[in-house]
TIVEXTOR-23193 format. One record per residue (C-alpha): residue in three letters; chain; x, y, z. Coordinates in nm, 2 decimals. Example, Ala and Ser with C-alpha at 12.3 -4.5 7.8 and 13.67 -1.06 7.14 Angstrom:
residues 2
ala/A/1.23/-0.45/0.78
ser/A/1.37/-0.11/0.71
//
This chain:
residues 185
unk/A/0.00/0.00/0.00
unk/A/0.12/0.35/-0.08
unk/A/0.27/0.56/0.20
unk/A/0.00/0.83/0.15
unk/A/-0.28/0.57/0.20
unk/A/-0.11/0.43/0.50
unk/A/-0.09/0.78/0.66
unk/A/-0.46/0.84/0.59
unk/A/-0.56/0.50/0.75
unk/A/-0.34/0.57/1.05
unk/A/-0.51/0.91/1.08
unk/A/-0.84/0.73/1.13
unk/A/-0.68/0.50/1.38
unk/A/-0.68/0.20/1.15
unk/A/-0.42/-0.06/1.08
unk/A/-0.24/0.07/0.78
unk/A/-0.20/-0.26/0.60
unk/A/-0.57/-0.37/0.62
unk/A/-0.81/-0.32/0.32
unk/A/-1.05/-0.02/0.35
unk/A/-1.42/-0.04/0.28
unk/A/-1.64/0.27/0.28
unk/A/-2.00/0.27/0.40
unk/A/-2.13/0.59/0.25
unk/A/-2.43/0.73/0.43
unk/A/-2.37/0.49/0.72
unk/A/-2.68/0.62/0.90
unk/A/-2.67/0.48/1.26
unk/A/-2.39/0.23/1.17
unk/A/-2.57/-0.11/1.18
unk/A/-2.40/-0.23/0.87
unk/A/-2.06/-0.06/0.95
unk/A/-2.04/-0.21/1.30
unk/A/-2.17/-0.55/1.19
unk/A/-1.92/-0.58/0.91
unk/A/-1.63/-0.46/1.13
unk/A/-1.72/-0.73/1.38
unk/A/-1.75/-1.00/1.12
unk/A/-1.43/-0.90/0.94
unk/A/-1.16/-0.78/1.19
unk/A/-0.89/-0.78/0.92
unk/A/-1.07/-0.51/0.72
unk/A/-1.11/-0.14/0.80
unk/A/-1.46/0.01/0.77
unk/A/-1.50/0.38/0.74
unk/A/-1.85/0.52/0.76
unk/A/-1.93/0.86/0.61
unk/A/-2.25/1.03/0.74
unk/A/-2.37/1.39/0.72
unk/A/-2.53/1.40/1.07
unk/A/-2.27/1.45/1.34
unk/A/-2.48/1.30/1.62
unk/A/-2.50/0.97/1.42
unk/A/-2.12/0.98/1.36
unk/A/-2.06/1.03/1.73
unk/A/-2.29/0.75/1.83
unk/A/-2.14/0.51/1.57
unk/A/-1.79/0.59/1.70
unk/A/-1.89/0.54/2.06
unk/A/-2.05/0.21/1.98
unk/A/-1.75/0.09/1.79
unk/A/-1.53/0.19/2.08
unk/A/-1.76/0.02/2.34
unk/A/-1.76/-0.30/2.13
unk/A/-1.38/-0.29/2.10
unk/A/-1.38/-0.25/1.72
unk/A/-1.06/-0.07/1.62
unk/A/-1.15/-0.13/1.25
unk/A/-1.47/0.07/1.25
unk/A/-1.48/0.45/1.23
unk/A/-1.73/0.71/1.11
unk/A/-1.66/1.07/0.99
unk/A/-1.89/1.35/0.90
unk/A/-1.91/1.42/0.53
unk/A/-2.14/1.51/0.24
unk/A/-2.12/1.41/-0.12
unk/A/-1.82/1.39/-0.34
unk/A/-1.64/1.65/-0.12
unk/A/-1.60/1.40/0.16
unk/A/-1.39/1.17/-0.07
unk/A/-1.15/1.44/-0.19
unk/A/-0.91/1.39/0.11
unk/A/-0.88/1.01/0.04
unk/A/-0.58/0.90/-0.17
unk/A/-0.63/0.75/-0.51
unk/A/-0.69/0.38/-0.51
unk/A/-0.71/0.33/-0.13
unk/A/-1.06/0.17/-0.11
unk/A/-1.13/-0.19/-0.18
unk/A/-1.51/-0.18/-0.16
unk/A/-1.74/0.12/-0.17
unk/A/-2.09/0.06/-0.03
unk/A/-2.37/0.30/-0.12
unk/A/-2.69/0.16/0.03
unk/A/-3.03/0.33/0.03
unk/A/-2.93/0.68/-0.05
unk/A/-3.21/0.94/-0.02
unk/A/-3.38/0.91/-0.36
unk/A/-3.52/1.27/-0.36
unk/A/-3.81/1.14/-0.58
unk/A/-3.95/1.48/-0.69
unk/A/-3.81/1.59/-1.02
unk/A/-3.73/1.94/-0.88
unk/A/-3.52/1.78/-0.61
unk/A/-3.33/1.53/-0.83
unk/A/-3.02/1.76/-0.82
unk/A/-2.98/1.68/-0.45
unk/A/-2.92/1.31/-0.52
unk/A/-2.57/1.20/-0.41
unk/A/-2.52/0.96/-0.70
unk/A/-2.42/1.19/-0.99
unk/A/-2.14/1.19/-1.24
unk/A/-1.90/1.39/-1.02
unk/A/-1.97/1.16/-0.72
unk/A/-1.92/0.85/-0.94
unk/A/-1.59/1.00/-1.07
unk/A/-1.46/1.04/-0.71
unk/A/-1.57/0.68/-0.63
unk/A/-1.38/0.55/-0.93
unk/A/-1.07/0.76/-0.82
unk/A/-1.06/0.62/-0.46
unk/A/-1.13/0.26/-0.56
unk/A/-0.83/0.03/-0.59
unk/A/-0.74/-0.16/-0.90
unk/A/-0.97/-0.45/-0.80
unk/A/-1.22/-0.23/-0.62
unk/A/-1.59/-0.29/-0.61
unk/A/-1.88/-0.05/-0.60
unk/A/-2.19/-0.20/-0.43
unk/A/-2.52/-0.02/-0.48
unk/A/-2.85/-0.10/-0.31
unk/A/-3.18/0.09/-0.30
unk/A/-3.56/0.03/-0.28
unk/A/-3.63/0.31/-0.53
unk/A/-3.65/0.16/-0.88
unk/A/-3.63/0.50/-1.07
unk/A/-3.32/0.60/-0.87
unk/A/-3.16/0.25/-0.93
unk/A/-3.23/0.29/-1.31
unk/A/-3.05/0.63/-1.30
unk/A/-2.76/0.48/-1.11
unk/A/-2.73/0.20/-1.36
unk/A/-2.75/0.44/-1.65
unk/A/-2.46/0.63/-1.50
unk/A/-2.26/0.31/-1.47
unk/A/-2.34/0.16/-1.81
unk/A/-2.01/0.29/-1.96
unk/A/-1.68/0.22/-1.79
unk/A/-1.83/-0.02/-1.53
unk/A/-1.89/-0.40/-1.55
unk/A/-2.14/-0.58/-1.33
unk/A/-2.02/-0.88/-1.13
unk/A/-2.23/-1.12/-0.91
unk/A/-2.37/-0.96/-0.60
unk/A/-2.28/-1.26/-0.38
unk/A/-1.91/-1.25/-0.33
unk/A/-1.91/-1.55/-0.09
unk/A/-1.83/-1.35/0.22
unk/A/-2.05/-1.32/0.52
unk/A/-2.24/-0.99/0.54
unk/A/-2.50/-0.81/0.75
unk/A/-2.81/-0.62/0.64
unk/A/-2.85/-0.25/0.68
unk/A/-3.14/-0.12/0.89
unk/A/-3.32/-0.01/0.58
unk/A/-3.27/-0.35/0.41
unk/A/-3.41/-0.53/0.72
unk/A/-3.72/-0.30/0.71
unk/A/-3.78/-0.35/0.34
unk/A/-3.73/-0.72/0.34
unk/A/-3.98/-0.75/0.64
unk/A/-4.23/-0.58/0.41
unk/A/-4.17/-0.84/0.14
unk/A/-3.97/-0.61/-0.08
unk/A/-3.65/-0.70/-0.25
unk/A/-3.41/-0.41/-0.29
unk/A/-3.25/-0.34/-0.62
unk/A/-2.87/-0.41/-0.61
unk/A/-2.57/-0.41/-0.83
unk/A/-2.20/-0.49/-0.77
unk/A/-1.98/-0.32/-1.02
unk/A/-1.61/-0.30/-1.10
unk/A/-1.44/-0.04/-1.32
unk/A/-1.40/-0.18/-1.67
unk/A/-1.54/-0.19/-2.02
//
């Protein structure tokens, strides 16, 4: 791993040699904390706009003795600018606010500039994992990833946890829309 990436990981209190996964919009941290507990050899960084959620998530990670889980406050593509190129192994974007009204669509996080930052921070074998219950937003995400991205199977064989939103929607009998993507043709 590059020296710059190691320094950034150490700045979060992470083991510098472990892979980094980002949970963007980590909400209250159920997925982040659950994954960190399941995979102690991987660092999990949550990015959340609400500082109270960030603080609660970090307190929970500390209480549970999870040095591989951290959350920071951030919004949109700007929150990725400080990360070194190629430092992320998996980028999770689950259930972003769909802003369904046409006049609010510009507020959606998943736009060309955000996708460009995701691509920049993903490592050579990095994976972008998308999940939402909003079909129009999912179609828009897939439209933006038609060129320069290749879909791979969702199930990567590793144990995972559900997000709080995923649990809610599955209890209602709904199956979220999901895609696992890698940069490519």
